[in-house]
N, C-alpha and C positions, 0 to 999 in steps of 0.2 A: 504494499499499500504505500504510494507516494502522497504524503500529506502536505508537504511544502510549507507554504506560509500558514496554513490553517492550524498547524500545531502550535504555533506561537500565540495564537489568539486567545484572550481571556474569555471564559464563559460567564453569562450567556452572550453568544455572538449576535450583534444586531446589523442587519444588512439591507442594502437598497435593493429593490426589485428591478430588474430589467424591463423596460416598457417601451415599445415601439413608438417612435415620433414623440417621445417624451423625455427619456434620460439619455438624450444626446450629450455630445462632449461639452457643449456650453453649460447646459444645466447641471451636469455632474461636477463641473468645475466650481460652480457656485454653491453646490451642496458640500462639496469638500472643504470649501472655505468656511461656511457658516454652521455646518453641523455634520461632521463627517462621520459615516458610519464605519463599522469595523471592516466591512468588504464592500466594494462597488462593482456592479456588472455593467457591461456595455449592452446596448440594444442588441437583439439577436440578429445575426448575419447569416445569409445562406451559404452554405458550403458550396453548393453546385454553382451559385453566383460568383463566389470567389475564385472558382477554378474555371471560369469562363472569360469570353473576351470583354465581358462588362466588369471585370474586377475593379478598375480604377473607380468606377461609379459608386462601389460599396466600401472602398477602403476608408472614406470619411466616417463611416460608422465604427471603424477601428481606431479612430484618432483618440488619443487620451494624453493626459499631463502627468507628470511625477507626483503632483499633490493628491492624486486619486488612488495611489497604492495603499494596499494590495487591490489590483484591478484584474478582474476576470473577464475574459472574451467569451460571449455566449453565442453558440452557432446551432444551426438546425439543417436537417436534410436526411436522406435515407441511404445514400451510397457510401459504404465503407472506405473506398478508395479515395473519395473526396474529403472524408473526414480525415484521413491519414495525412494528405497533403495540406489541408487547412490548419491541422495541428502543427505541422512543420512552419507554416506561415506565421502562426500566432506566437510560436516560440521565437521566431526570428524577429518579431516585432517587440519582444520583451514584455509580454504579459506575465502575470504572476500565476494565472491559472486558466483552465478551460472549462466552460460549463455547457452542457448539452441540453437544448430544450426538447422535452418529452412531455409537454403539457399544453402547448398552445392549441386552442380550439378552432382557429381560423381555417375555414374550409380550403382556401388556397394552399395553405401549408400543408393540410392533411392530404390533399389530392397528390402531393409529392411522396406521401408515405412517411411524413415528418410530424413533428409536434406531438400532439396527443395520440395521433395515430399508432405511434410506437408502443403504446400501452397494449394494443391488440396483436402486436407482433414482437413478443419478447426475445426471440431469437435474433431478429433483425436489430433490436435494440442492443442487445449484447455484442453483436459484431461491429456496430459503430462505436460503442464504447471502447472495445479492444483495439480498433483501429486508431482511435484518437489517442489511446495511450502510447501505441506503437510509434506514432507520429511525433509525439512529444514526451519521450520517456521520463524526463526530469520535472515535468509540470504535474500538479495536482489535477485531476479530472473530477468533475462533479456533474450532477444531473439535477434539472427542475422537473418536476412531474406532478401528477394528480393521484388521488386515492384509487382511481379506476376510470374505465371509459363509460360504460353505461350503469354500472354499479361498483360498489366498493370490492376491489379485488386485491387489496393490499397483501393479503395472505400468500397470493401467488406471485404478484407482480414484484413486490419489494425483495424477496429473496433472489430473484433473478439479478436485480441491479446490485444487491450486496454482494453476489457472487464475484463480481468483477473488481472488488475492493476499491470502490470509489472513495474519494477523500471526503465527500459530503453529498447528501441528497436533500433537496428542498422539496417538500410536499405541500401542494396546495390542497386544503382540506375539503375539496369537492370533487365530483366526477367531471368528465368532460361533458356529459349530456346535461348536467346541472348548470354549466357555465359559471355565472355568478348570479344566478336567479334565485338561489337559496342561500341561507346563512352557512358559512363555513362551519363544519362540524369538527371541532378541535379534539373531540374524543378519539378520532381517528389518528391524530398526531401521537397521542399517547400510545395507541395500538401500534404504530409504526416504530415507536422506541422500543416497546416490548418484543417486537418481532427481531429487531437489530440485536437486542441484547441476548435473545435465545440463540442467535445465529453466531455472532461474533463475541468472542471472549478476549480477555487480555486487555493491555492498555491502548492499543490501537484499533479504534473502532471507527467506522463510517459516521460522520457527524450527521444528525438529523435536524434540519431546520423546518419550522412550521411557517405556513403562509396562508393568509386569508382573513380579511375583514379587520385586521389590526390597524388602528388609526394613529396610535402614539406609543412612545416608549412605556408609559404606565401600563397600558394593556398588554404590550409585548412581555413585560416582566411577569404579569399575572398569568399569561399562557405558558411561560416557562415553568412557573411554579405548579401549574395544574397538570402538565404533560410530561415534565422531565426532559423536554427536548433541549437540544444544544444550543439553540438560537431561534430567531425569529426574522423573516423577511417581510419588509413593509413596502407597499407599492403606492396605492392612491393617496395615502396620507401625506405624501410628499408634494402634492400638487400646491403650488403657491406657499410652500412652507419648506424652505431650505434648512431651517433651525430644527427640523424634526428629530434628528438624531443627537442634538446637542443636550447632553445630560444637565448642563448647567441652566437650561431654559425650561425644564420641566416645571409646570406649574405658573410659568411666566407668560405674560402677553407682549406680543411685539407690537410696537406702535405703528400706526398707519403710515407716519412718515418713513419710517425704517423699511416697512413692507414695499412702499412705492419706489424708495430708493434702490433697494436691491432689484426690484422688478426692472428698473432702468438699466442698472449694472448688467443683469441677465441678458437683457435685449441687445446691448452693445456687444456683449461676448457672442451672442448668437450671430450678429451681423459680421463679426470679425472672423469667426471661425468657421461659419456655415453659410454665410451669405451667398457665396458662389455656387453652393450645392443645393440648398433646400430653400423652398418658398418661405416668404415671411408669415404666411397664414399658420405655419406650425408654431411659430413664437406666439402668435395671437392667442392660440388655445390656452396658454398659461395665465392670460390677463383674467379670465373668467374666475380664477382662483385666487390670484393676488388681489384683484379689486373686488372684494366681497365682505359683507358684514359690517360695513360702516355707512355713516350718512353720507348720501350722495354718491354712493359707490355705483349704482346703476347708471347714473348719467356720465360718470367717468369712463366706465366700462364701454358704454355705447360710443362714446367719442373716440376711444382708442380703436375699437373695432372698425369705425367707419372713416376715420380721418388720419390713420397712421399706417404707413407702408415702409418705415425705416426707423432706425434707433434715434435719429435727431428729432424726428416729429414726436415719437413718444416722450422723450425727454422734455420737450416743449409743452406738450399737453399736461404732463405730470406737474411740471413747475408751475404752470398757470393755475392748476387746481389747487395746489398747496398754497400759493400766494393769496388765492381768493377765499380759501376755507380754514387756513391755519394762521 
């Protein structure tokens, strides 16, 4: 078992979820500055795409900064040979670890035999894990998955994953069929820990991280207490809240001025790092979260959505709003 950086982390381990078109390099850099989690993931990237002529278009999704370490590259696909080659690339790029997505319910991803579809094909899943490990033998490999496809099948699915000696497994506490339509059932995370402990003995065990419906660190610590899992992955709670993982900010409120200042900083970073690669509409998605829950937030949000298409315009609108209202 190659544990790499994982073995040096203090438990419980609090990590940032990879979210497509959300946790890009600009947002991750902001998060690392204001509330750094123990581990950061990239957005997931297609192995097939990275091994095609369109590689350069996808390389921006593997852009990262030193402040983000330990940084894990998340990948998806279904062809072992492309996992092997992608693992070699990720090692060359200097990442600290590799994570394989085996939980995404997106139909286009599943059509490729990837994402949550892997749960239905355990032998294929095992092949791509071993190919990834062979491609980057010195890097720790982990998997993000769900409790099952149409129903809970942890008792069959998890032992397959554990047999490959992964460094860590993140389990979203819902099935693929359930998507996010029902509450996450954290009792299954406790079940996963029990399965792991029954199979693996000794000091080196695959870490089990739980995921689903956790909004903040207080909730995360409660889930660890309830399930004995090694850590928690938080996703949607990060929207508009780069301070989420900052333990010093637990129970404290961020001022409106500070939120808007960081939103402008985030926008400038997006333009600097991704302006040539991604549309400004992706940045605008964050404004709904940053500009929320205070007097006249709706008016400011509408103005930002309708009248801004670059960082300078956003800064001007925000400065005018603050001068007028504060």
